[in-house]
N, C-alpha and C positions, 0 to 999 in steps of 0.2 A: 827483598832486604834491603835494596839503596834505597828504597824509601824511606821505609822505615828506622834505619839508622841519619835519611836526611829531618827526620819528621823531628824523631831524639833530638841531634843536636840542632837545629829551634829550638825547640823547648828549653835545650837545656841555657841557649842565648839567654830563650825572653824569660825564663824565669834569673838567671845574670842581672842583666840589666836592668828588671823590675825591684831590684836586691841595689835600692841606689842607697840608700839609709845607711851603710858603712863607709860607702866608696866612696857619696857624695862632700861625707865628714872628712876625711882623709884629702880628697882634692882642695876642699876649704883650708885646711888647717897647711898642705903645701905652698897654696897659693896666699894664705896669710904672712908666713916665716919668710916670706919674696919684700914685704913691706910691711913697716908699719903701723899702718891707715889700711882698714879691710870696708866691704862696703857690702851689707848682705841685700838681695836682690826685696826683702819680706821685709812686712812689718814686725815682723817674730826672726829670730835666729837660733840656733843651740849651739851653744860653749862649746868647743872638746870633745864634738863630737858626745855630748850628756844629751839622754832626752828634755831637759829642761830649754824651755824660750821663753823666751822672751818680749815683752809686747814693746815694739819702741812708739807707736805715735805719738804723738804731742803735736801740738798749738799753742801757738807765742811760745813757744818759749824749746826748755832746751829737758828732754828728760832721761835721770845716770839709771840704769839700768840690772847694772854688772858695776862694783859687787855688790849684792842684792841685802847684806847683812848679815854678819854670823861666821860668815869663813877667815878664818885664821892663817895666815901670810906669814915668811920668815924672808931677813932682809936679802939680798940674791932672787927670792923671787919671780918668775915673769909673771905678770899679772895686765888681764884683757878686759880694759876698759870696755863695754858697754851701753850705748846712749844713740836718743834719736832727737835731733831737733827740725826745726825748721828756722831757724835768725839766718839769713842768708849777712854774710859778709866775708871778712879773710884770713878764718879760719875760726883755732879757738884756744884756751888756755884750760893746760890741765891738771894743778890743783893739790897740795898733798896735803892736808890738815889734820894734826894732831889730838884735836876738837872737833867738837861743833866752835866751841871762841876764836878756834884757833886761824888767821892769816893766813896761812898758810904758805910751801914756797912751790913756783910752779917746777912743775918736769922737766919742763923740755924747757931747750932755750928760744926758741923764735914757734911761732905759730902752729899747731896741727890741722890737722881734723879735713873735714870739706867745707868747698865756699858756697853749693850751694843745697841743703836738703831739703830733702822732702816734708819730712815728716811725720813722715810713712815706716825711711829704712831706719837698720837697726844696723850703727856704726861702733866699728875695735876699734881703739888705740891700743898698742899693746908698751907696758912700761914694766921696766926693771926695778924692783924695790935697792934705792939706796944709800949711804950716806950720803949722798949728797943732797935730799932735797927729805930724806925719810928716819922715823928713826922710832923707837917698841914703842906703841901704845899701845891701848885696849878700846879705843876713841877714835880709829885711824878713816878720814872720810878724802872720797879725793871726790874733788868740785872740777865740773867742767861749765867752762864759761865762753861765753863768744867773746872776742874781739869790739865791736859796735857796740853791742846791748848788753854790758856787764850785767844789771838788776836781771836779764833774761837766762842767769846760769841754775845750774843744780847741781846739789849733795847727792854721791853716793849713801844706802844706808852704811852705818858700823861696819866698821870691821879690829879683825885685832893686826896686830904685827909682832912678833920674836922678834928678838934678837938670833 
């Protein structure tokens, strides 16, 4: 009897340990909430426990994979920008643009993001949409720009921002 009970307990533990999809998502969320910039150790990442994965592999520049296009946010919503980069330097500017032609406004006062990105990792930057830099538009874009090599910056796809 003791052997079968121990076997059942071991099997239950093994099942729980292998079912890490939901537990890793909540662990990632808890880790992200403690910092505005998070790093995923893989070349793809999941956003908010969803099944969508993003390929952050990039060579000689920046690749913004989220917002991916078509999303709708409201002022006050928090957006998790997901991007990859291999541009070495002192960090990045995150610029909110109301359209492709808009010069945009910096979303942060200073540099954010990694100094030594590897071109394979997905980096996450959380930002709350504020009227300090954002406004309602049907063609919003977030541009991620390395400080030292601004020409290597990249735009997200377009998304909507409502009041």
